[in-house]
C-alpha positions in Angstrom: -29.7 -16.0 -23.3 -26.6 -17.8 -24.2 -24.1 -20.8 -21.6 -24.0 -20.1 -19.0 -21.2 -18.8 -21.4 -22.8 -15.7 -23.0 -26.1 -16.6 -21.6 -27.8 -14.7 -24.7 -27.8 -14.1 -28.5 -29.3 -14.8 -31.7 -30.3 -18.1 -33.3 -32.5 -18.0 -36.4 -30.9 -17.0 -39.5 -33.3 -14.4 -41.8 -31.5 -14.4 -45.6 -33.0 -12.0 -47.5 -32.6 -10.0 -50.8 -34.2 -6.9 -49.2 -32.4 -4.0 -48.3 -32.7 -0.6 -46.7 -32.5 1.1 -50.2 -34.9 4.1 -51.4 -36.5 4.0 -48.1 -38.8 7.0 -47.3 -38.3 8.8 -44.2 -41.8 10.2 -43.1 -41.2 12.3 -40.2 -37.9 14.2 -39.9 -38.3 14.8 -36.0 -38.9 11.1 -35.1 -36.9 9.4 -37.8 -34.5 6.9 -36.1 -33.5 5.7 -40.0 -31.6 8.5 -41.4 -32.0 8.6 -45.4 -28.2 7.6 -45.3 -28.7 4.6 -43.4 -31.4 3.8 -45.6 -29.6 4.0 -48.9 -26.2 1.8 -48.0 -27.6 -1.4 -47.0 -27.4 -3.7 -49.7 -26.3 -6.8 -48.5 -27.8 -10.4 -47.6 -27.8 -11.2 -44.0 -25.2 -13.9 -43.3 -24.6 -15.9 -40.2 -22.7 -18.8 -39.1 -24.0 -21.6 -36.4 -21.5 -24.5 -36.1 -22.6 -25.6 -32.7 -23.1 -29.4 -32.8 -26.1 -28.9 -30.3 -27.6 -26.7 -32.5 -27.1 -28.1 -35.6 -27.5 -31.8 -34.7 -30.4 -31.4 -32.2 -31.9 -28.2 -32.1 -32.5 -27.4 -35.7 -34.3 -30.5 -36.4 -36.3 -29.7 -33.4 -37.3 -26.6 -34.8 -37.8 -27.8 -38.2 -40.3 -30.6 -36.7 -42.1 -27.6 -34.5 -42.4 -25.2 -37.2 -44.6 -27.4 -39.1 -47.4 -27.1 -37.0 -47.6 -23.4 -37.2 -50.1 -22.0 -39.3 -48.9 -20.3 -42.6 -50.8 -17.2 -41.5 -48.9 -16.5 -38.4 -46.3 -13.7 -38.8 -42.5 -14.4 -37.8 -42.5 -11.4 -35.9 -45.3 -12.2 -33.8 -43.5 -15.6 -32.8 -40.6 -13.4 -32.0 -42.3 -11.1 -29.9 -44.4 -13.9 -28.3 -41.1 -15.6 -27.2 -39.7 -12.3 -26.0 -42.8 -11.7 -23.8 -42.4 -15.0 -21.8 -38.8 -14.1 -20.8 -40.5 -10.5 -19.6 -43.0 -12.6 -17.8 -40.5 -14.8 -16.1 -39.0 -11.6 -14.8 -42.1 -10.1 -13.8 -43.2 -13.3 -12.4 -39.8 -13.7 -10.4 -39.9 -9.8 -9.5 -43.3 -10.5 -7.7 -42.1 -13.4 -5.4 -38.5 -12.3 -5.3 -38.4 -8.5 -5.9 -34.9 -8.1 -4.0 -33.0 -11.3 -4.6 -33.3 -12.6 -1.3 -36.0 -15.3 -1.3 -33.6 -18.1 -2.1 -31.5 -17.2 1.0 -31.8 -19.3 4.2 -34.4 -18.2 6.5 -36.6 -16.6 3.8 -39.6 -17.6 2.3 -38.7 -19.3 -1.1 -40.2 -18.8 -4.4 -43.0 -21.4 -4.7 -41.8 -24.8 -6.8 -44.9 -24.0 -9.1 -43.4 -20.8 -10.3 -40.0 -22.5 -11.1 -41.9 -25.0 -13.1 -43.6 -22.3 -15.2 -40.1 -20.5 -15.3 -38.8 -23.4 -16.7 -41.5 -24.1 -19.4 -41.8 -20.3 -20.3 -37.9 -20.3 -21.0 -37.8 -23.1 -23.1 -41.0 -21.7 -25.3 -39.2 -18.5 -25.8 -35.8 -20.6 -26.8 -37.9 -22.7 -28.9 -39.9 -19.6 -30.5 -36.6 -18.0 -30.9 -35.6 -20.8 -33.1 -38.4 -21.1 -35.3 -39.5 -17.6 -36.1 -36.8 -17.4 -38.9 -37.9 -20.8 -40.3 -41.3 -19.8 -40.4 -40.1 -16.5 -41.9 -38.6 -18.7 -44.8 -41.1 -21.0 -45.0 -43.7 -18.2 -45.7 -41.4 -16.3 -47.8 -41.9 -13.2 -45.5 -38.1 -12.5 -44.6 -37.3 -8.7 -44.5 -34.5 -6.8 -42.6 -37.3 -5.8 -40.4 -37.3 -9.5 -38.8 -33.7 -9.6 -38.6 -33.8 -6.3 -36.5 -36.9 -7.1 -34.5 -35.4 -10.6 -33.5 -32.0 -9.3 -32.4 -33.2 -6.2 -31.4 -35.4 -7.9 -28.8 -32.5 -10.4 -27.9 -30.5 -7.5 -26.8 -33.1 -6.4 -24.2 -33.4 -10.0 -23.3 -30.5 -10.3 -21.5 -31.4 -8.3 -18.5 -34.6 -10.7 -18.2 -32.3 -13.8 -18.3 -29.5 -12.9 -15.8 -32.2 -11.4 -13.3 -34.4 -14.3 -13.3 -31.4 -16.7 -13.0 -30.0 -14.9 -10.3 -33.1 -15.6 -8.2 -32.0 -19.4 -7.9 -29.2 -18.4 -6.0 -30.1 -14.9 -4.5 -28.2 -13.0 -2.1 -26.8 -14.2 1.3 -24.1 -16.5 2.5 -24.8 -19.0 -0.2 -25.7 -16.8 -3.0 -23.9 -14.3 -5.1 -23.4 -10.5 -3.8 -25.5 -7.8 -5.9 -22.2 -5.9 -7.0 -20.8 -9.3 -8.3 -24.0 -9.9 -10.1 -23.7 -6.3 -11.5 -20.1 -7.1 -13.1 -21.4 -10.4 -14.3 -24.3 -8.9 -16.1 -21.5 -6.6 -17.7 -19.8 -9.8 -18.9 -22.9 -11.1 -20.4 -23.6 -7.6 -21.9 -20.1 -7.4 -23.6 -20.2 -10.9 -24.8 -23.7 -10.4 -26.5 -22.4 -7.0 -28.4 -19.1 -8.7 -29.4 -21.2 -11.0 -31.7 -22.7 -7.6 -33.5 -19.5 -5.9 -33.2 -18.1 -9.0 -35.5 -20.9 -8.5 -38.0 -20.3 -4.6 -38.2 -16.7 -5.3 -39.1 -17.0 -8.6 -41.4 -20.6 -8.7 -42.4 -21.4 -12.1 -40.9 -22.9 -12.9 -37.5 -21.0 -15.7 -35.7 -23.3 -17.4 -33.4 -21.5 -18.2 -30.0 -21.7 -21.7 -29.0 -22.9 -21.1 -25.6 -26.1 -19.9 -26.5 -28.2 -23.3 -27.1 -26.4 -24.9 -24.1 -27.3 -22.6 -21.7 -30.7 -22.4 -22.7 -31.3 -26.1 -22.2 -29.5 -25.9 -19.1 -31.2 -22.8 -17.7 -34.6 -24.3 -18.2 -33.4 -27.7 -16.8 -32.1 -26.0 -13.8 -35.4 -24.2 -13.3 -37.2 -27.6 -13.3 -34.3 -29.1 -11.0 -35.0 -26.5 -8.5 -38.8 -27.0 -8.2 -38.1 -30.6 -7.5 -35.2 -30.3 -4.9 -35.7 -26.6 -3.9 -33.3 -23.8 -3.7 -31.3 -25.6 -0.5 -29.6 -27.8 -2.9 -27.7 -25.1 -4.0 -26.3 -24.3 -0.7 -24.3 -27.3 -0.8 -20.9 -27.3 -1.6 -20.1 -29.1 -4.9 -16.3 -29.9 -4.0 -14.6 -28.7 -0.7 -15.9 -25.1 -0.1 -16.6 -24.4 -3.9 -20.1 -23.7 -4.1 -22.9 -23.9 -7.0 -22.9 -19.9 -7.1 -19.4 -20.1 -7.7 -19.8 -22.8 -10.6 -22.2 -20.1 -12.0 -19.9 -17.1 -11.6 -16.9 -19.2 -13.2 -18.8 -20.4 -16.1 -19.9 -17.2 -17.5 -16.6 -15.6 -16.9 -14.3 -18.4 -17.9 -16.2 -19.1 -21.2 -16.4 -15.3 -22.2 -12.7 -14.7 -21.8 -11.9 -18.1 -22.9 -14.0 -18.7 -25.8 -16.1 -15.7 -26.8 -13.6 -13.1 -26.6 -10.7 -15.0 -28.4 -13.3 -16.3 -31.2 -14.3 -12.6 -31.9 -11.0 -11.4 -32.1 -9.7 -14.4 -34.3 -13.1 -13.8 -36.8 -12.3 -10.0 -37.0 -8.4 -10.8 -37.6 -9.1 -13.4 -40.2 -11.1 -10.8 -41.9 -8.2 -8.4 -41.6 -5.6 -10.8 -42.9 -7.9 -11.6 -46.2 -8.6 -7.7 -46.6 -12.5 -8.2 -46.3 -13.1 -6.0 -43.3 -15.8 -2.9 -44.1 -13.8 -0.6 -41.6 -9.8 -0.1 -42.5 -8.9 2.1 -39.1 -8.6 0.9 -35.8 -10.6 3.5 -34.5 -13.7 2.9 -37.2 -13.5 -0.8 -36.2 -13.7 -0.4 -32.5 -16.1 2.5 -32.6 -19.2 0.3 -31.5 -17.6 -0.1 -28.2 -17.4 3.5 -27.4 -21.4 3.9 -26.3 -21.1 0.6 -24.3 -18.4 1.5 -22.5 -19.5 4.8 -21.2 -22.6 3.4 -20.3 -20.6 1.0 -18.2 -18.3 3.8 -16.5 -21.5 6.2 -15.8 -23.4 3.2 -14.3 -20.3 2.0 -12.2 -19.4 5.5 -11.0 -23.2 5.7 -9.8 -22.7 2.0 -8.1 -19.6 2.9 -6.5 -19.9 6.4 -5.2 -23.8 6.3 -4.6 -24.5 7.7 -1.1 -27.1 5.5 -0.1 -25.6 2.4 -1.7 -28.2 2.1 -4.4 -27.4 -1.3 -5.7 -28.0 -2.8 -2.4 -31.4 -1.1 -2.1 -32.6 -1.5 -5.4 -30.8 -4.2 -7.4 -33.2 -5.3 -9.9 -34.4 -1.7 -11.0 -30.8 -0.8 -11.5 -30.1 -3.8 -13.4 -33.3 -3.0 -15.7 -32.1 0.4 -16.1 -28.5 -0.8 -17.4 -30.0 -3.6 -19.4 -32.5 -1.4 -21.0 -30.1 1.3 -21.7 -27.6 -1.2 -23.3 -30.4 -2.8 -25.5 -31.0 0.9 -27.0 -27.0 1.3 -27.8 -27.2 -2.2 -29.1 -29.8 -1.7 -31.4 -28.3 1.6 -33.0 -25.3 -0.6 -33.8 -27.7 -3.3 -35.5 -29.5 -1.0 -37.7 -25.8 0.2 -38.6 -24.5 -3.3 -39.3 -27.7 -3.9 -41.6 -27.4 -0.7 -43.4 -23.8 -0.8 -44.0 -23.6 2.9 -42.3 -20.8 4.2 -39.9 -21.6 3.6 -36.3 -22.8 6.5 -33.9 -20.2 7.5 -31.6 -22.2 8.3 -28.7 -25.7 7.4 -27.9 -27.9 10.3 -27.2 -29.3 8.1 -24.1 -25.9 8.9 -22.4 -26.1 12.4 -22.7 -28.6 13.3 -20.0 -27.6 9.9 -17.9 -24.3 11.9 -17.0 -25.9 14.7 -15.2 -28.3 11.8 -13.6 -25.3 10.4 -12.2 -23.6 13.6 -11.0 -26.9 14.3 -9.0 -27.1 11.1 -7.6 -23.2 10.6 -6.2 -23.2 14.5 -5.3 -26.3 13.8 -3.2 -27.8 16.8 -4.7 -31.0 14.9 -5.1 -31.6 13.5 -1.6 -34.0 10.8 -2.9 -32.0 8.5 -4.7 -34.2 5.8 -5.3 -36.9 7.9 -6.6 -34.3 9.4 -8.9 -33.3 5.6 -10.0 -37.1 4.9 -10.4 -37.5 8.1 -12.5 -34.4 7.6 -14.9 -35.5 3.8 -15.4 -39.0 5.2 -16.3 -37.2 7.5 -18.9 -34.9 4.5 -20.5 -37.4 2.4 -20.8 -40.3 4.7 -22.4 -37.0 6.1 -24.6 -36.1 2.6 -25.8 -39.5 1.6 -26.8 -40.4 4.8 -28.2 -37.3 4.1 -30.4 -38.3 0.5 -31.1 -41.7 1.3 -32.1 -40.5 4.0 -34.6 -38.1 2.1 -36.4 -40.6 -0.7 -37.0 -43.1 1.8 -38.3 -40.3 3.1 -40.6 -39.4 -0.3 -41.8 -42.9 -1.5 -42.1 -43.8 1.7 -44.3 -40.9 1.1 -46.5 -41.4 -2.5 -47.3 -45.4 -2.0 -47.3 -45.9 -4.7 -44.7 -47.6 -5.3 -41.5 -45.2 -5.7 -38.2 -47.2 -8.5 -37.1 -49.6 -9.7 -40.1 -48.6 -11.5 -43.3 -51.4 -9.6 -44.9 -50.3 -6.5 -47.2 -51.5 -3.0 -45.8 -54.1 -1.2 -47.6 -52.6 0.9 -50.2 -55.1 3.7 -49.4 
């Protein structure tokens, strides 16, 4: 979700006096919040959002919208509903355009009403992502669970946004190659994790400017596509420069000219002020180890695949990568919230290595079936992790994840 600049991210600010202190871990086998991580998080949530569009337009709009929400409505339920709109968009486009060929010339295009729905759902998701934090403060229900729930779902939303937007251009002569989209996805993913890397080191979450611009733009582009048709995007903007080239250029340019420099600047500023949480270079860059390993493993699979798996199953492969990335990011978010050391290597990458070896060596003949199986494992593992962490935090704070009522003490 974020400018097509960083197409994704986090919007609301959940300031809270709660911490992870004195958390009780109930089951040693399924405890994803270790006792050390639960005992050290004593800081308030801090974020900086200086985007003029956000400050002068969207926040006033969200302040208006939140007044219409009932005070019994839990902020986490708002967050989850917004996320499900993005999943619905992904599934809807998967039904009409599973292999990203529907927008190509000579193919049956996605119906106009589907693009209208996609635009509405996208804007609803964006709006709910903006009001959930305001609802939390309005109902005095801000907790670290809300912060983790919000940011964790945002990390998974990256893949759903990218894949849905891809259907506008699709593959073909006027579209974007699946391999190109794969690397664009990684630009988006690394742009997203940069914000959390900043917070891991500085204690402050700096919200990228591209987020709000991209959300409004994407919603409008869906609507425009419904009116003028995907054929419009075939036409060159200037000479042979197509809209798909503009799409690619905006994401890459914003990432490397805005997102990366600003992230490095914010961390450098903290270093000069001697306010960084991690003094050594190794500790500061440790959060990038697992994402880089995931990138290397998935890229090896793409490049050396005997059956060219990315051409055969691009949507499933993107989903696998995006979900694995979300799992890695969620663990970083837990570390930054609890002020603990980042895990060097995510356990999910350990079984992925032999899976990639089996695929690229041809030991497993049916590479598509292997991808589907591994994607299922990744999704289930990520859901299990998320549910377990939510349950542990809910138990610790004596709250219900999707209700403002207090749980029974029995």
